[in-house]
Each structure stands twice: as C-alpha cells, then as structure tokens.
C-alpha positions in Angstrom: -114.8 39.1 -146.6 -115.9 38.8 -150.2 -117.0 41.9 -152.1 -120.1 42.1 -154.2 -118.3 41.3 -157.4 -116.6 38.3 -156.0 -119.9 36.9 -154.7 -121.5 37.4 -158.1 -118.6 35.8 -159.8 -118.8 32.8 -157.5 -122.5 32.4 -158.2 -121.8 32.5 -162.0 -119.1 30.0 -161.6 -121.4 27.7 -159.7 -123.9 27.8 -162.5 -121.2 27.2 -165.1 -119.8 24.2 -163.1 -123.3 22.7 -162.8 -124.0 22.9 -166.5 -120.6 21.7 -167.7 -120.2 18.9 -165.1 -123.5 17.4 -166.2 -121.8 16.4 -169.4 -118.5 15.4 -167.8 -116.7 18.7 -168.5 -114.6 20.7 -166.1 -115.9 24.1 -167.3 -112.7 26.0 -168.1 -114.1 27.7 -171.1 -117.0 28.9 -169.1 -114.9 30.1 -166.2 -112.7 32.0 -168.6 -115.8 33.6 -170.1 -117.1 34.7 -166.7 -113.7 36.1 -165.5 -113.2 37.9 -168.8 -116.4 39.9 -168.2 -115.2 41.1 -164.8 -112.4 43.2 -163.4 -110.3 40.0 -163.6 -110.2 40.5 -167.4 -107.2 42.8 -166.9 -105.2 39.9 -165.5 -102.6 38.3 -167.8 -103.7 35.4 -169.9 -101.5 33.0 -168.0 -103.2 34.0 -164.7 -106.6 33.3 -166.2 -105.5 29.9 -167.7 -103.9 28.7 -164.5 -106.9 29.5 -162.4 -109.2 27.9 -164.9 -107.1 24.7 -164.9 -107.2 24.7 -161.1 -111.0 24.9 -161.1 -111.1 22.2 -163.8 -109.2 19.8 -161.5 -112.0 20.2 -158.9 -115.0 19.8 -161.1 -113.5 17.1 -163.5 -112.6 14.9 -160.5 -116.1 15.1 -159.1 -117.7 14.5 -162.6 -115.5 11.4 -163.2 -116.3 10.0 -159.8 -120.1 10.2 -160.5 -119.9 8.9 -164.0 -117.5 6.1 -163.1 -119.6 5.1 -160.1 -122.7 5.0 -162.3 -121.0 2.5 -164.6 -120.4 4.7 -167.7 -116.6 4.7 -167.8 -114.9 2.6 -170.5 -111.2 2.4 -169.4 -109.9 1.3 -172.8 -111.6 4.2 -174.6 -110.3 6.7 -172.1 -106.8 5.3 -171.9 -105.9 5.8 -175.5 -106.8 9.5 -175.4 -105.2 10.2 -172.0 -101.8 8.6 -172.7 -101.5 10.4 -176.0 -102.5 13.7 -174.6 -100.3 14.1 -171.5 -97.0 15.2 -173.1 -98.7 17.5 -175.6 -100.8 19.2 -172.9 -97.6 19.7 -171.0 -96.0 21.4 -174.0 -99.0 23.4 -174.7 -99.1 24.7 -171.2 -95.4 25.6 -171.3 -95.8 27.9 -174.3 -97.9 31.1 -174.7 -99.9 31.6 -177.9 -102.5 34.2 -178.6 -104.4 35.4 -181.7 -107.8 36.6 -182.8 -107.8 34.5 -185.9 -107.4 31.4 -183.8 -110.3 32.4 -181.6 -112.5 32.9 -184.6 -111.7 29.6 -186.2 -112.2 27.8 -182.8 -115.6 29.5 -182.4 -116.7 28.3 -185.9 -115.5 24.8 -185.1 -117.5 24.7 -181.8 -120.7 26.0 -183.5 -120.3 23.4 -186.3 -119.9 20.6 -183.8 -122.9 21.7 -181.8 -125.1 21.7 -184.9 -123.9 18.3 -185.9 -124.5 16.9 -182.4 -128.0 18.4 -182.3 -128.9 16.6 -185.5 -127.6 13.2 -184.5 -130.3 10.4 -184.6 -131.1 8.0 -181.8 -128.5 5.4 -182.6 -126.2 6.7 -179.8 -128.9 6.4 -177.2 -129.5 2.8 -178.3 -125.8 2.0 -177.8 -124.9 1.6 -181.5 -121.3 2.6 -181.2 -117.9 1.3 -182.5 -114.7 1.6 -180.4 -111.9 3.6 -182.1 -108.7 2.1 -183.2 -105.5 3.3 -181.6 -104.3 4.9 -184.8 -107.5 6.9 -184.8 -107.7 7.9 -181.1 -104.0 8.5 -180.3 -103.5 11.4 -182.8 -106.8 13.0 -181.7 -105.8 12.8 -178.1 -102.4 14.3 -178.8 -103.8 17.2 -180.9 -106.5 18.0 -178.3 -104.0 17.8 -175.5 -101.8 20.4 -177.2 -104.8 22.7 -177.9 -105.9 22.4 -174.3 -102.6 23.6 -173.0 -102.4 26.5 -175.5 -105.9 27.7 -175.0 -106.3 27.1 -171.3 -109.0 24.5 -171.1 -109.1 20.7 -170.4 -110.1 19.6 -173.9 -113.6 18.3 -173.2 -115.1 20.8 -175.6 -113.0 19.1 -178.4 -113.1 15.5 -177.3 -116.8 15.0 -176.5 -118.1 16.1 -179.9 -115.4 14.1 -181.7 -116.3 10.9 -179.8 -120.0 11.3 -180.4 -119.8 12.4 -184.0 -117.5 9.4 -184.8 -119.9 7.2 -182.8 -117.2 5.9 -180.5 -119.3 6.1 -177.4 -122.8 6.9 -176.0 -123.2 10.4 -174.5 -122.7 9.2 -170.9 -119.7 7.1 -171.8 -118.3 10.1 -173.6 -118.9 12.2 -170.5 -116.9 9.8 -168.3 -114.0 9.7 -170.8 -114.1 13.5 -171.1 -114.0 14.0 -167.3 -110.8 12.0 -166.8 -109.3 13.4 -170.0 -109.9 16.9 -168.7 -108.4 16.2 -165.3 -105.2 14.8 -166.7 -104.8 17.5 -169.3 -105.4 20.3 -166.9 -102.8 18.8 -164.5 -100.3 18.3 -167.3 -100.8 21.8 -168.7 -100.7 23.4 -165.2 -97.4 21.6 -164.5 -96.0 22.8 -167.8 -97.0 26.3 -167.1 -95.5 26.1 -163.6 -92.2 24.8 -164.9 -92.1 27.6 -167.5 -91.7 30.1 -164.7 -95.1 31.7 -165.1 -96.7 30.5 -161.9 -99.5 33.1 -160.9 -102.0 31.1 -158.9 -103.4 33.1 -156.0 -105.0 31.1 -153.2 -107.0 34.0 -152.0 -108.9 34.3 -155.3 -109.0 30.5 -155.9 -110.5 29.5 -152.6 -114.0 31.1 -152.9 -114.2 30.3 -156.6 -113.1 26.7 -155.9 -115.8 26.3 -153.2 -118.4 27.5 -155.7 -117.5 25.1 -158.5 -117.2 22.3 -156.0 -120.9 22.6 -155.2 -121.8 23.1 -158.9 -119.7 20.2 -160.0 -121.3 17.8 -157.4 -124.8 18.8 -158.3 -124.4 18.8 -162.1 -122.4 15.6 -162.4 -124.7 13.7 -160.1 -127.7 14.8 -162.2 -126.0 14.0 -165.5 -124.6 10.6 -164.4 -127.6 9.2 -162.5 -130.8 10.9 -163.6 -130.6 12.6 -167.0 -131.5 10.5 -170.1 -128.7 10.0 -172.8 -130.4 12.4 -175.2 -130.7 15.1 -172.6 -127.0 14.8 -171.8 -126.2 15.3 -175.5 -128.5 18.4 -175.8 -126.8 20.0 -172.7 -123.5 19.3 -174.4 -124.7 21.3 -177.4 -125.6 24.2 -175.1 -122.1 24.0 -173.6 -120.4 24.1 -176.9 -122.4 27.1 -178.0 -121.5 28.8 -174.7 -117.9 28.1 -175.3 -118.0 29.5 -178.8 -119.7 32.6 -177.5 -116.9 32.9 -174.9 -114.2 32.9 -177.6 -116.1 35.6 -179.6 -116.4 37.8 -176.5 -112.7 37.6 -175.9 -112.1 38.7 -179.5 -114.2 41.8 -178.9 
C-alpha cells in the first residue's frame, strides 16, 4: 500500500505529465523536479535519471500516438534528428557528469528560449515554415541527444524551442517530432546507462508513478493534439520551459 508521500508524488507526476504531454514532451525534467523535492532526492543521480527516462518512455509514446494520429507528424523532419541523436544519447547515458555551473547555464538557456517563443508572431500558426537541411538538423540532433543522456531528460526541452525559433515546423508538428525524439533518446540513454553497469530501476517505485503519468500523458496529449489551438500549444511550451529552468535552479540550491 502506498504511503502519503507516494500518493502526493503520484498526483504531482500526473499533473506534470498532463502539462508536458500536451506539447509532445515526456516530462523528465518535471519528474526530476518533483522527485528532487521529496525523500527521493537522497537517491543517486543515476537512480533519478533512469526512473525519469522510464516515465518518459510511457508518456512520449502516448503523446506521439495522439499527435501522429491527428496528422501532425512529419517523418522527414523527425528522421533527421532521431538518426543523428541515437548514438550520442547512448554515450551521454553511459557517462556521469554533474556540475552547478552547467545547471545555471542550462537554466539561463531555457529562460531565454521561453522568452523568444513567447514573442513569436503568428507566422507559425499560419504554417509559414521552412524545412531544415540535413547539415542543419543532424548536428543539432546529435548535440541534443548527448545532452539528453548526460542530464537525464529526453531532449524535448531543447529540440522544441530550436525547431520553432528556426521556423522549421508549426507548434503541433514540433510536438509530434519532439515526442518521437524523446522516446528514442530516452531508450538509447537508458540502454547506455544499463550497459555502464549502473542499473538502479526499482519496479516497486516505478509502477505507481508509471500509472500516474500514463493517465496524465493520455489526457494531456489528447488535448494538445486534437483540441488546443497552435498558439495555445506554444504558450504551454513556454510554461514547460520555465518550469524546467526552475527545476535546474532548485537542484543547484
């Protein structure tokens, strides 16, 4: 039977999954924020990362299903990022890196991206986009894949603002790309972490949390893919980025 803390954590994870999945994200940065404010904060960084990746796999899969079914997925756009990211996410998951300076710089980057996205005009909503060249998208996918493995996320918090700021896709198309990208990166990073001999996933802790994000992921991604206007999806993404930035600053403290 779950204790009071576990129930509260599950409810918080459900809310995070709902918010993140509405923009095609898995929610790893949010899950890490929640866990870092509980007794689980004493767990090793690898433990936190591996459980966040597992939850990512659940939510990102549901988000991609809904966005793809609604017709927002562009395979060519997603393919470039995914293929380039897989080996680097694997390597990032294999190694262990920590540092307050990195967290600070990452937080500043996320805040900057959120401000830029908030100020974007309506061109994206009107479909005025230009597909990226392979020489543009491949290095971005590789770099984001590596960062995803190192930090313990799926990469959506980096990829989505990049795609939108470069006007490579509309908000919902970016969400579909981010969902599949996150799933693949989370799987690759988790595999790398496993092969490094640092496997710490506990099914007893994962099961209730997984059930919570399953519900949140279904509700959020369905709303984002089928009902929310393009501009609203972009605004929610801004909120997600600010939440992720706050999470990094909380960990520094």
